[in-house]
N, CA, C, O and the ligand as a Tripos MOL2 file, in Angstrom:
@<TRIPOS>MOLECULE
protein
  281   279    71     0     0
PROTEIN
NO_CHARGES

@<TRIPOS>ATOM
      1 N           0.8600   -1.1970    0.0000 N.3       1 MET1
      2 CA          0.0000    0.0000    0.0000 C.3       1 MET1
      3 C           0.8900    1.2390    0.0000 C.2       1 MET1
      4 O           1.6350    1.4670    0.9530 O.2       1 MET1
      5 N           0.8170    2.0340   -1.0550 N.am      2 THR2
      6 CA          1.6940    3.1930   -1.1710 C.3       2 THR2
      7 C           0.8800    4.4740   -1.1590 C.2       2 THR2
      8 O          -0.0780    4.6300   -1.9150 O.2       2 THR2
      9 N           1.2730    5.3680   -0.3030 N.am      3 CYS3
     10 CA          0.6060    6.6670   -0.2150 C.3       3 CYS3
     11 C           1.2060    7.6020   -1.2470 C.2       3 CYS3
     12 O           2.4260    7.7440   -1.3350 O.2       3 CYS3
     13 N           0.3450    8.2400   -2.0270 N.am      4 VAL4
     14 CA          0.8050    9.1660   -3.0610 C.3       4 VAL4
     15 C           0.5080   10.6200   -2.6890 C.2       4 VAL4
     16 O           0.7050   11.5320   -3.4920 O.2       4 VAL4
     17 N           0.0320   10.8180   -1.4590 N.am      5 HIS5
     18 CA         -0.3460   12.1660   -1.0480 C.3       5 HIS5
     19 C           0.8620   12.9750   -0.5950 C.2       5 HIS5
     20 O           1.8660   12.4350   -0.1300 O.2       5 HIS5
     21 N           0.7270   14.2940   -0.7470 N.am      6 GLN6
     22 CA          1.7370   15.2240   -0.2480 C.3       6 GLN6
     23 C           1.0660   16.2580    0.6360 C.2       6 GLN6
     24 O           0.1390   16.9280    0.1820 O.2       6 GLN6
     25 N           1.4960   16.4130    1.8790 N.am      7 PRO7
     26 CA          2.5000   15.5840    2.5420 C.3       7 PRO7
     27 C           1.9890   14.1610    2.7580 C.2       7 PRO7
     28 O           0.7800   13.9330    2.7680 O.2       7 PRO7
     29 N           2.8950   13.2100    2.9290 N.am      8 PRO8
     30 CA          2.4730   11.8140    3.0990 C.3       8 PRO8
     31 C           1.5570   11.6450    4.2990 C.2       8 PRO8
     32 O           1.6970   12.3380    5.3070 O.2       8 PRO8
     33 N           0.6300   10.7300    4.1790 N.am      9 CYS9
     34 CA         -0.2730   10.4420    5.2830 C.3       9 CYS9
     35 C           0.4800    9.6870    6.3790 C.2       9 CYS9
     36 O           1.5280    9.0910    6.1290 O.2       9 CYS9
     37 N          -0.0680    9.7200    7.5990 N.am     10 PRO10
     38 CA          0.5500    8.9500    8.6840 C.3      10 PRO10
     39 C           0.6060    7.4630    8.3330 C.2      10 PRO10
     40 O          -0.3110    6.9300    7.7090 O.2      10 PRO10
     41 N           1.6730    6.8100    8.7330 N.am     11 ALA11
     42 CA          1.7980    5.3750    8.4990 C.3      11 ALA11
     43 C           0.7980    4.6230    9.3690 C.2      11 ALA11
     44 O           0.2650    5.1660   10.3370 O.2      11 ALA11
     45 N           0.5550    3.3750    9.0120 N.am     12 ALA12
     46 CA         -0.3880    2.5570    9.7700 C.3      12 ALA12
     47 C           0.0610    2.4070   11.2220 C.2      12 ALA12
     48 O          -0.7610    2.2130   12.1180 O.2      12 ALA12
     49 N           1.3720    2.4990   11.4450 N.am     13 GLU13
     50 CA          1.9030    2.3360   12.7910 C.3      13 GLU13
     51 C           1.8430    3.6380   13.5890 C.2      13 GLU13
     52 O           2.0570    3.6370   14.8010 O.2      13 GLU13
     53 N           1.5540    4.7360   12.9150 N.am     14 ALA14
     54 CA          1.5460    6.0360   13.5850 C.3      14 ALA14
     55 C           0.3320    6.1700   14.4970 C.2      14 ALA14
     56 O          -0.7060    5.5490   14.2700 O.2      14 ALA14
     57 N           0.4800    6.9850   15.5250 N.am     15 ILE15
     58 CA         -0.6120    7.1590   16.4820 C.3      15 ILE15
     59 C          -1.8110    7.8310   15.8210 C.2      15 ILE15
     60 O          -2.9530    7.6270   16.2340 O.2      15 ILE15
     61 N          -1.5450    8.6260   14.7980 N.am     16 ASP16
     62 CA         -2.6250    9.3410   14.1120 C.3      16 ASP16
     63 C          -2.9320    8.7150   12.7500 C.2      16 ASP16
     64 O          -3.2670    9.4070   11.7890 O.2      16 ASP16
     65 N          -2.8050    7.3740   12.6960 N.am     17 HIS17
     66 CA         -2.9630    6.6970   11.4120 C.3      17 HIS17
     67 C          -4.3550    6.8660   10.8060 C.2      17 HIS17
     68 O          -4.5300    6.7290    9.5950 O.2      17 HIS17
     69 N          -5.3360    7.1620   11.6460 N.am     18 ASP18
     70 CA         -6.6870    7.3210   11.1020 C.3      18 ASP18
     71 C          -6.9000    8.6850   10.4530 C.2      18 ASP18
     72 O          -8.0020    8.9990   10.0020 O.2      18 ASP18
     73 N          -5.8380    9.4940   10.4070 N.am     19 ALA19
     74 CA         -5.9100   10.7760    9.7030 C.3      19 ALA19
     75 C          -5.5500   10.6290    8.2280 C.2      19 ALA19
     76 O          -5.6060   11.6000    7.4730 O.2      19 ALA19
     77 N          -5.1810    9.4250    7.8200 N.am     20 ALA20
     78 CA         -4.8370    9.1970    6.4110 C.3      20 ALA20
     79 C          -6.0730    9.3470    5.5260 C.2      20 ALA20
     80 O          -7.2070    9.2750    5.9980 O.2      20 ALA20
     81 N          -5.8270    9.5560    4.2320 N.am     21 HIS21
     82 CA         -6.9280    9.7320    3.2940 C.3      21 HIS21
     83 C          -7.7040    8.4220    3.1060 C.2      21 HIS21
     84 O          -7.1310    7.3330    3.0890 O.2      21 HIS21
     85 N          -9.0050    8.5650    2.9670 N.am     22 VAL22
     86 CA         -9.8480    7.4240    2.6110 C.3      22 VAL22
     87 C          -9.7240    7.1950    1.1080 C.2      22 VAL22
     88 O          -9.9780    8.1030    0.3170 O.2      22 VAL22
     89 N          -9.3400    6.0000    0.7210 N.am     23 ILE23
     90 CA         -9.1990    5.7090   -0.7130 C.3      23 ILE23
     91 C         -10.3530    4.8600   -1.2250 C.2      23 ILE23
     92 O         -10.5860    4.7990   -2.4330 O.2      23 ILE23
     93 N         -11.0710    4.2100   -0.3310 N.am     24 ALA24
     94 CA        -12.2470    3.4500   -0.7460 C.3      24 ALA24
     95 C         -13.2280    3.4260    0.4160 C.2      24 ALA24
     96 O         -12.8690    3.0540    1.5340 O.2      24 ALA24
     97 N         -14.4440    3.8150    0.1530 N.am     25 SER25
     98 CA        -15.4470    3.8890    1.2040 C.3      25 SER25
     99 C         -16.6220    2.9870    0.8750 C.2      25 SER25
    100 O         -17.1210    2.9760   -0.2510 O.2      25 SER25
    101 N         -17.0560    2.2330    1.8710 N.am     26 HIS26
    102 CA        -18.2000    1.3340    1.6890 C.3      26 HIS26
    103 C         -19.2050    1.5980    2.8080 C.2      26 HIS26
    104 O         -19.3890    0.7710    3.7010 O.2      26 HIS26
    105 N         -19.8510    2.7640    2.7480 N.am     27 PRO27
    106 CA        -20.7750    3.1420    3.8330 C.3      27 PRO27
    107 C         -21.9020    2.1520    4.0160 C.2      27 PRO27
    108 O         -22.4050    1.9810    5.1260 O.2      27 PRO27
    109 N         -22.3080    1.4920    2.9310 N.am     28 GLU28
    110 CA        -23.3830    0.5090    3.0490 C.3      28 GLU28
    111 C         -22.9410   -0.7060    3.8470 C.2      28 GLU28
    112 O         -23.7710   -1.4430    4.3790 O.2      28 GLU28
    113 N         -21.6140   -0.9160    3.9290 N.am     29 GLN29
    114 CA        -21.0750   -2.0190    4.7150 C.3      29 GLN29
    115 C         -20.4380   -1.5270    6.0080 C.2      29 GLN29
    116 O         -20.0250   -2.3210    6.8530 O.2      29 GLN29
    117 N         -20.3650   -0.1960    6.1520 N.am     30 GLY30
    118 CA        -19.8940    0.3940    7.4020 C.3      30 GLY30
    119 C         -18.3930    0.4360    7.5670 C.2      30 GLY30
    120 O         -17.9060    0.4740    8.6970 O.2      30 GLY30
    121 N         -17.6370    0.4310    6.4730 N.am     31 TRP31
    122 CA        -16.1910    0.5050    6.6190 C.3      31 TRP31
    123 C         -15.5660    1.2570    5.4540 C.2      31 TRP31
    124 O         -16.1460    1.3950    4.3770 O.2      31 TRP31
    125 N         -14.3440    1.7430    5.7240 N.am     32 SER32
    126 CA        -13.5720    2.4340    4.7150 C.3      32 SER32
    127 C         -12.1410    1.9370    4.8080 C.2      32 SER32
    128 O         -11.7180    1.4330    5.8490 O.2      32 SER32
    129 N         -11.3890    2.0810    3.7060 N.am     33 ILE33
    130 CA         -9.9800    1.7290    3.7620 C.3      33 ILE33
    131 C          -9.1540    2.9770    3.4960 C.2      33 ILE33
    132 O          -9.4540    3.7550    2.5910 O.2      33 ILE33
    133 N          -8.1190    3.1570    4.2900 N.am     34 LEU34
    134 CA         -7.2690    4.3300    4.1790 C.3      34 LEU34
    135 C          -6.0450    4.0080    3.3360 C.2      34 LEU34
    136 O          -5.7150    2.8400    3.1310 O.2      34 LEU34
    137 N          -5.3680    5.0540    2.8430 N.am     35 CYS35
    138 CA         -4.2640    4.8250    1.9170 C.3      35 CYS35
    139 C          -3.0600    4.1980    2.6160 C.2      35 CYS35
    140 O          -2.1330    3.7410    1.9470 O.2      35 CYS35
    141 N          -3.0560    4.1670    3.9400 N.am     36 ASN36
    142 CA         -1.9700    3.4740    4.6380 C.3      36 ASN36
    143 C          -2.3340    2.0230    4.9480 C.2      36 ASN36
    144 O          -1.5930    1.3200    5.6350 O.2      36 ASN36
    145 N          -3.4870    1.5820    4.4310 N.am     37 GLY37
    146 CA         -3.8570    0.1830    4.5630 C.3      37 GLY37
    147 C          -4.7370   -0.1220    5.7520 C.2      37 GLY37
    148 O          -5.1460   -1.2680    5.9430 O.2      37 GLY37
    149 N          -5.0360    0.8850    6.5580 N.am     38 VAL38
    150 CA         -5.8950    0.6780    7.7130 C.3      38 VAL38
    151 C          -7.3470    0.5970    7.2600 C.2      38 VAL38
    152 O          -7.8070    1.4200    6.4670 O.2      38 VAL38
    153 N          -8.0620   -0.3950    7.7670 N.am     39 VAL39
    154 CA         -9.5000   -0.4900    7.5370 C.3      39 VAL39
    155 C         -10.1990    0.1460    8.7310 C.2      39 VAL39
    156 O          -9.9940   -0.2480    9.8790 O.2      39 VAL39
    157 N         -11.0280    1.1380    8.4300 N.am     40 LEU40
    158 CA        -11.6870    1.9010    9.4840 C.3      40 LEU40
    159 C         -13.1860    1.6170    9.4430 C.2      40 LEU40
    160 O         -13.8420    1.8200    8.4210 O.2      40 LEU40
    161 N         -13.7220    1.1390   10.5790 N.am     41 PHE41
    162 CA        -15.1450    0.8510   10.6570 C.3      41 PHE41
    163 C         -15.8950    2.0430   11.2190 C.2      41 PHE41
    164 O         -15.3260    2.8650   11.9380 O.2      41 PHE41
    165 N         -17.1780    2.1330   10.8870 N.am     42 GLU42
    166 CA        -17.9500    3.3080   11.3010 C.3      42 GLU42
    167 C         -18.1300    3.3770   12.8150 C.2      42 GLU42
    168 O         -18.4880    4.4300   13.3430 O.2      42 GLU42
    169 N         -17.8920    2.2880   13.5120 N.am     43 ASP43
    170 CA        -17.9740    2.3290   14.9750 C.3      43 ASP43
    171 C         -16.6200    2.6860   15.5810 C.2      43 ASP43
    172 O         -16.4290    2.5550   16.7910 O.2      43 ASP43
    173 N         -15.6780    3.1360   14.7500 N.am     44 THR44
    174 CA        -14.3140    3.5580   15.0910 C.3      44 THR44
    175 C         -13.3750    2.3920   15.3380 C.2      44 THR44
    176 O         -12.2090    2.6120   15.6650 O.2      44 THR44
    177 N         -13.8410    1.1660   15.1930 N.am     45 GLY45
    178 CA        -12.9370    0.0310   15.2390 C.3      45 GLY45
    179 C         -12.0360    0.0430   14.0110 C.2      45 GLY45
    180 O         -12.3860    0.6190   12.9800 O.2      45 GLY45
    181 N         -10.8770   -0.5940   14.1260 N.am     46 GLU46
    182 CA         -9.9250   -0.5820   13.0180 C.3      46 GLU46
    183 C          -9.2660   -1.9470   12.8760 C.2      46 GLU46
    184 O          -9.1490   -2.7040   13.8390 O.2      46 GLU46
    185 N          -8.8370   -2.2430   11.6520 N.am     47 ILE47
    186 CA         -7.9490   -3.3720   11.4310 C.3      47 ILE47
    187 C          -6.7200   -2.8440   10.7150 C.2      47 ILE47
    188 O          -6.8220   -2.2490    9.6420 O.2      47 ILE47
    189 N          -5.5610   -3.0620   11.3110 N.am     48 LEU48
    190 CA         -4.3190   -2.5740   10.7460 C.3      48 LEU48
    191 C          -3.8270   -3.5440    9.6760 C.2      48 LEU48
    192 O          -4.2320   -4.7060    9.6500 O.2      48 LEU48
    193 N          -2.9380   -3.0550    8.7790 N.am     49 PRO49
    194 CA         -2.4440   -3.9030    7.6880 C.3      49 PRO49
    195 C          -1.7790   -5.1900    8.1740 C.2      49 PRO49
    196 O          -1.7550   -6.1820    7.4450 O.2      49 PRO49
    197 N          -1.2440   -5.1890    9.3830 N.am     50 ASP50
    198 CA         -0.5890   -6.3890    9.8940 C.3      50 ASP50
    199 C          -1.5880   -7.3570   10.5260 C.2      50 ASP50
    200 O          -1.2030   -8.3900   11.0740 O.2      50 ASP50
    201 N          -2.8980   -7.0060   10.4440 N.am     51 GLY51
    202 CA         -3.9190   -7.8800   10.9700 C.3      51 GLY51
    203 C          -4.3360   -7.5720   12.3980 C.2      51 GLY51
    204 O          -5.2520   -8.1950   12.9340 O.2      51 GLY51
    205 N          -3.6550   -6.6020   13.0130 N.am     52 HIS52
    206 CA         -3.9930   -6.2290   14.3840 C.3      52 HIS52
    207 C          -5.3190   -5.4740   14.3960 C.2      52 HIS52
    208 O          -5.5020   -4.5200   13.6410 O.2      52 HIS52
    209 N          -6.2260   -5.8960   15.2390 N.am     53 ALA53
    210 CA         -7.5300   -5.2560   15.3300 C.3      53 ALA53
    211 C          -7.5630   -4.2820   16.4960 C.2      53 ALA53
    212 O          -7.0580   -4.5790   17.5790 O.2      53 ALA53
    213 N          -8.1550   -3.1320   16.2710 N.am     54 VAL54
    214 CA         -8.3130   -2.1290   17.3160 C.3      54 VAL54
    215 C          -9.8030   -1.9840   17.6050 C.2      54 VAL54
    216 O         -10.5400   -1.4190   16.7970 O.2      54 VAL54
    217 N         -10.2520   -2.4940   18.7560 N.am     55 PRO55
    218 CA        -11.6790   -2.4050   19.0650 C.3      55 PRO55
    219 C         -12.0820   -0.9700   19.3690 C.2      55 PRO55
    220 O         -11.2650   -0.1750   19.8340 O.2      55 PRO55
    221 N         -13.3450   -0.6380   19.1060 N.am     56 PRO56
    222 CA        -13.8170    0.7230   19.3850 C.3      56 PRO56
    223 C         -13.6010    1.1280   20.8240 C.2      56 PRO56
    224 O         -13.3110    2.2910   21.1050 O.2      56 PRO56
    225 N         -13.7380    0.1830   21.7430 N.am     57 ALA57
    226 CA        -13.6080    0.4950   23.1610 C.3      57 ALA57
    227 C         -12.1850    0.8980   23.5240 C.2      57 ALA57
    228 O         -11.9590    1.5060   24.5700 O.2      57 ALA57
    229 N         -11.2290    0.5640   22.6720 N.am     58 GLY58
    230 CA         -9.8460    0.8900   22.9500 C.3      58 GLY58
    231 C          -9.4710    2.2990   22.5570 C.2      58 GLY58
    232 O          -8.3340    2.7240   22.7580 O.2      58 GLY58
    233 N         -10.4160    3.0210   22.0010 N.am     59 ARG59
    234 CA        -10.1390    4.3710   21.5430 C.3      59 ARG59
    235 C         -10.8470    5.3720   22.4380 C.2      59 ARG59
    236 O         -11.7440    5.0220   23.2060 O.2      59 ARG59
    237 N         -10.4310    6.6090   22.3240 N.am     60 ALA60
    238 CA        -11.0540    7.6570   23.1070 C.3      60 ALA60
    239 C         -12.5230    7.7900   22.7140 C.2      60 ALA60
    240 O         -12.8740    7.7090   21.5360 O.2      60 ALA60
    241 N         -13.3570    7.9900   23.6970 N.am     61 LEU61
    242 CA        -14.7750    8.1330   23.4340 C.3      61 LEU61
    243 C         -15.0320    9.4310   22.6770 C.2      61 LEU61
    244 O         -14.6160   10.5130   23.0940 O.2      61 LEU61
    245 N         -15.7170    9.2920   21.5760 N.am     62 ALA62
    246 CA        -16.0590   10.4730   20.7900 C.3      62 ALA62
    247 C         -17.5760   10.5870   20.7210 C.2      62 ALA62
    248 O         -18.2690    9.5970   20.4870 O.2      62 ALA62
    249 N         -18.0790   11.7780   20.9240 N.am     63 PRO63
    250 CA        -19.5380   11.9440   20.8360 C.3      63 PRO63
    251 C         -20.0280   11.7060   19.4230 C.2      63 PRO63
    252 O         -19.3870   12.0990   18.4490 O.2      63 PRO63
    253 N         -21.1670   11.0610   19.3290 N.am     64 THR64
    254 CA        -21.7310   10.8160   18.0060 C.3      64 THR64
    255 C         -22.8080   11.8520   17.7360 C.2      64 THR64
    256 O         -23.7550   12.0010   18.5080 O.2      64 THR64
    257 N         -22.6510   12.5520   16.6510 N.am     65 HIS65
    258 CA        -23.5740   13.6410   16.3130 C.3      65 HIS65
    259 C         -24.5170   13.2490   15.1870 C.2      65 HIS65
    260 O         -25.4430   13.9900   14.8570 O.2      65 HIS65
    261 N         -24.2790   12.0730   14.5950 N.am     66 HIS66
    262 CA        -25.0230   11.7470   13.4000 C.3      66 HIS66
    263 C         -26.4810   11.3840   13.6730 C.2      66 HIS66
    264 O         -27.2670   11.2230   12.7390 O.2      66 HIS66
    265 N         -26.8430   11.2540   14.9540 N.am     67 LEU67
    266 CA        -28.2270   10.9170   15.2600 C.3      67 LEU67
    267 C         -29.0710   12.1630   15.4500 C.2      67 LEU67
    268 O         -30.3000   12.0840   15.4740 O.2      67 LEU67
    269 N         -28.4240   13.3130   15.5860 N.am     68 THR68
    270 CA        -29.1810   14.5500   15.8160 C.3      68 THR68
    271 C         -29.7530   15.0630   14.5030 C.2      68 THR68
    272 O         -29.1600   14.9050   13.4370 O.2      68 THR68
    273 N         -30.8950   15.6660   14.6100 N.am     69 GLY69
    274 CA        -31.5060   16.2560   13.4360 C.3      69 GLY69
    275 C         -32.1510   15.2500   12.5220 C.2      69 GLY69
    276 O         -32.4420   15.5670   11.3680 O.2      69 GLY69
    277 N         -32.3830   14.0560   12.9960 N.am     70 ALA70
    278 CA        -32.9690   13.0200   12.1370 C.3      70 ALA70
    279 C         -34.4440   13.3170   11.8730 C.2      70 ALA70
    280 O         -35.1110   12.5570   11.1710 O.2      70 ALA70
    281 ZN         -2.1020    9.1650    1.6080 Zn       71 ZN71
@<TRIPOS>BOND
     1     1     2 1
     2     2     3 1
     3     3     4 2
     4     3     5 am
     5     5     6 1
     6     6     7 1
     7     7     8 2
     8     7     9 am
     9     9    10 1
    10    10    11 1
    11    11    12 2
    12    11    13 am
    13    13    14 1
    14    14    15 1
    15    15    16 2
    16    15    17 am
    17    17    18 1
    18    18    19 1
    19    19    20 2
    20    19    21 am
    21    21    22 1
    22    22    23 1
    23    23    24 2
    24    23    25 am
    25    25    26 1
    26    26    27 1
    27    27    28 2
    28    27    29 am
    29    29    30 1
    30    30    31 1
    31    31    32 2
    32    31    33 am
    33    33    34 1
    34    34    35 1
    35    35    36 2
    36    35    37 am
    37    37    38 1
    38    38    39 1
    39    39    40 2
    40    39    41 am
    41    41    42 1
    42    42    43 1
    43    43    44 2
    44    43    45 am
    45    45    46 1
    46    46    47 1
    47    47    48 2
    48    47    49 am
    49    49    50 1
    50    50    51 1
    51    51    52 2
    52    51    53 am
    53    53    54 1
    54    54    55 1
    55    55    56 2
    56    55    57 am
    57    57    58 1
    58    58    59 1
    59    59    60 2
    60    59    61 am
    61    61    62 1
    62    62    63 1
    63    63    64 2
    64    63    65 am
    65    65    66 1
    66    66    67 1
    67    67    68 2
    68    67    69 am
    69    69    70 1
    70    70    71 1
    71    71    72 2
    72    71    73 am
    73    73    74 1
    74    74    75 1
    75    75    76 2
    76    75    77 am
    77    77    78 1
    78    78    79 1
    79    79    80 2
    80    79    81 am
    81    81    82 1
    82    82    83 1
    83    83    84 2
    84    83    85 am
    85    85    86 1
    86    86    87 1
    87    87    88 2
    88    87    89 am
    89    89    90 1
    90    90    91 1
    91    91    92 2
    92    91    93 am
    93    93    94 1
    94    94    95 1
    95    95    96 2
    96    95    97 am
    97    97    98 1
    98    98    99 1
    99    99   100 2
   100    99   101 am
   101   101   102 1
   102   102   103 1
   103   103   104 2
   104   103   105 am
   105   105   106 1
   106   106   107 1
   107   107   108 2
   108   107   109 am
   109   109   110 1
   110   110   111 1
   111   111   112 2
   112   111   113 am
   113   113   114 1
   114   114   115 1
   115   115   116 2
   116   115   117 am
   117   117   118 1
   118   118   119 1
   119   119   120 2
   120   119   121 am
   121   121   122 1
   122   122   123 1
   123   123   124 2
   124   123   125 am
   125   125   126 1
   126   126   127 1
   127   127   128 2
   128   127   129 am
   129   129   130 1
   130   130   131 1
   131   131   132 2
   132   131   133 am
   133   133   134 1
   134   134   135 1
   135   135   136 2
   136   135   137 am
   137   137   138 1
   138   138   139 1
   139   139   140 2
   140   139   141 am
   141   141   142 1
   142   142   143 1
   143   143   144 2
   144   143   145 am
   145   145   146 1
   146   146   147 1
   147   147   148 2
   148   147   149 am
   149   149   150 1
   150   150   151 1
   151   151   152 2
   152   151   153 am
   153   153   154 1
   154   154   155 1
   155   155   156 2
   156   155   157 am
   157   157   158 1
   158   158   159 1
   159   159   160 2
   160   159   161 am
   161   161   162 1
   162   162   163 1
   163   163   164 2
   164   163   165 am
   165   165   166 1
   166   166   167 1
   167   167   168 2
   168   167   169 am
   169   169   170 1
   170   170   171 1
   171   171   172 2
   172   171   173 am
   173   173   174 1
   174   174   175 1
   175   175   176 2
   176   175   177 am
   177   177   178 1
   178   178   179 1
   179   179   180 2
   180   179   181 am
   181   181   182 1
   182   182   183 1
   183   183   184 2
   184   183   185 am
   185   185   186 1
   186   186   187 1
   187   187   188 2
   188   187   189 am
   189   189   190 1
   190   190   191 1
   191   191   192 2
   192   191   193 am
   193   193   194 1
   194   194   195 1
   195   195   196 2
   196   195   197 am
   197   197   198 1
   198   198   199 1
   199   199   200 2
   200   199   201 am
   201   201   202 1
   202   202   203 1
   203   203   204 2
   204   203   205 am
   205   205   206 1
   206   206   207 1
   207   207   208 2
   208   207   209 am
   209   209   210 1
   210   210   211 1
   211   211   212 2
   212   211   213 am
   213   213   214 1
   214   214   215 1
   215   215   216 2
   216   215   217 am
   217   217   218 1
   218   218   219 1
   219   219   220 2
   220   219   221 am
   221   221   222 1
   222   222   223 1
   223   223   224 2
   224   223   225 am
   225   225   226 1
   226   226   227 1
   227   227   228 2
   228   227   229 am
   229   229   230 1
   230   230   231 1
   231   231   232 2
   232   231   233 am
   233   233   234 1
   234   234   235 1
   235   235   236 2
   236   235   237 am
   237   237   238 1
   238   238   239 1
   239   239   240 2
   240   239   241 am
   241   241   242 1
   242   242   243 1
   243   243   244 2
   244   243   245 am
   245   245   246 1
   246   246   247 1
   247   247   248 2
   248   247   249 am
   249   249   250 1
   250   250   251 1
   251   251   252 2
   252   251   253 am
   253   253   254 1
   254   254   255 1
   255   255   256 2
   256   255   257 am
   257   257   258 1
   258   258   259 1
   259   259   260 2
   260   259   261 am
   261   261   262 1
   262   262   263 1
   263   263   264 2
   264   263   265 am
   265   265   266 1
   266   266   267 1
   267   267   268 2
   268   267   269 am
   269   269   270 1
   270   270   271 1
   271   271   272 2
   272   271   273 am
   273   273   274 1
   274   274   275 1
   275   275   276 2
   276   275   277 am
   277   277   278 1
   278   278   279 1
   279   279   280 2
@<TRIPOS>SUBSTRUCTURE
     1 MET1         2 RESIDUE 1 A MET
     2 THR2         6 RESIDUE 1 A THR
     3 CYS3        10 RESIDUE 1 A CYS
     4 VAL4        14 RESIDUE 1 A VAL
     5 HIS5        18 RESIDUE 1 A HIS
     6 GLN6        22 RESIDUE 1 A GLN
     7 PRO7        26 RESIDUE 1 A PRO
     8 PRO8        30 RESIDUE 1 A PRO
     9 CYS9        34 RESIDUE 1 A CYS
    10 PRO10       38 RESIDUE 1 A PRO
    11 ALA11       42 RESIDUE 1 A ALA
    12 ALA12       46 RESIDUE 1 A ALA
    13 GLU13       50 RESIDUE 1 A GLU
    14 ALA14       54 RESIDUE 1 A ALA
    15 ILE15       58 RESIDUE 1 A ILE
    16 ASP16       62 RESIDUE 1 A ASP
    17 HIS17       66 RESIDUE 1 A HIS
    18 ASP18       70 RESIDUE 1 A ASP
    19 ALA19       74 RESIDUE 1 A ALA
    20 ALA20       78 RESIDUE 1 A ALA
    21 HIS21       82 RESIDUE 1 A HIS
    22 VAL22       86 RESIDUE 1 A VAL
    23 ILE23       90 RESIDUE 1 A ILE
    24 ALA24       94 RESIDUE 1 A ALA
    25 SER25       98 RESIDUE 1 A SER
    26 HIS26      102 RESIDUE 1 A HIS
    27 PRO27      106 RESIDUE 1 A PRO
    28 GLU28      110 RESIDUE 1 A GLU
    29 GLN29      114 RESIDUE 1 A GLN
    30 GLY30      118 RESIDUE 1 A GLY
    31 TRP31      122 RESIDUE 1 A TRP
    32 SER32      126 RESIDUE 1 A SER
    33 ILE33      130 RESIDUE 1 A ILE
    34 LEU34      134 RESIDUE 1 A LEU
    35 CYS35      138 RESIDUE 1 A CYS
    36 ASN36      142 RESIDUE 1 A ASN
    37 GLY37      146 RESIDUE 1 A GLY
    38 VAL38      150 RESIDUE 1 A VAL
    39 VAL39      154 RESIDUE 1 A VAL
    40 LEU40      158 RESIDUE 1 A LEU
    41 PHE41      162 RESIDUE 1 A PHE
    42 GLU42      166 RESIDUE 1 A GLU
    43 ASP43      170 RESIDUE 1 A ASP
    44 THR44      174 RESIDUE 1 A THR
    45 GLY45      178 RESIDUE 1 A GLY
    46 GLU46      182 RESIDUE 1 A GLU
    47 ILE47      186 RESIDUE 1 A ILE
    48 LEU48      190 RESIDUE 1 A LEU
    49 PRO49      194 RESIDUE 1 A PRO
    50 ASP50      198 RESIDUE 1 A ASP
    51 GLY51      202 RESIDUE 1 A GLY
    52 HIS52      206 RESIDUE 1 A HIS
    53 ALA53      210 RESIDUE 1 A ALA
    54 VAL54      214 RESIDUE 1 A VAL
    55 PRO55      218 RESIDUE 1 A PRO
    56 PRO56      222 RESIDUE 1 A PRO
    57 ALA57      226 RESIDUE 1 A ALA
    58 GLY58      230 RESIDUE 1 A GLY
    59 ARG59      234 RESIDUE 1 A ARG
    60 ALA60      238 RESIDUE 1 A ALA
    61 LEU61      242 RESIDUE 1 A LEU
    62 ALA62      246 RESIDUE 1 A ALA
    63 PRO63      250 RESIDUE 1 A PRO
    64 THR64      254 RESIDUE 1 A THR
    65 HIS65      258 RESIDUE 1 A HIS
    66 HIS66      262 RESIDUE 1 A HIS
    67 LEU67      266 RESIDUE 1 A LEU
    68 THR68      270 RESIDUE 1 A THR
    69 GLY69      274 RESIDUE 1 A GLY
    70 ALA70      278 RESIDUE 1 A ALA
    71 ZN71       281 GROUP 0 **** ****
């Protein structure tokens, strides 16, 4: 997986790896893939390119705003 962005996106191993560009989005399936190879799920769970899974509970709690204004 090669990043072609300038400046380069954070590597999959970087703490801010979820700041990388989304290169493929599958909202109907609830996940996106970033240019550093990280698979990002809509519940904030992640799977890293090395197969390591990051559960949503392992991340900082973020307020969800998408339910407002429905
Ligand atoms: Zn990139």
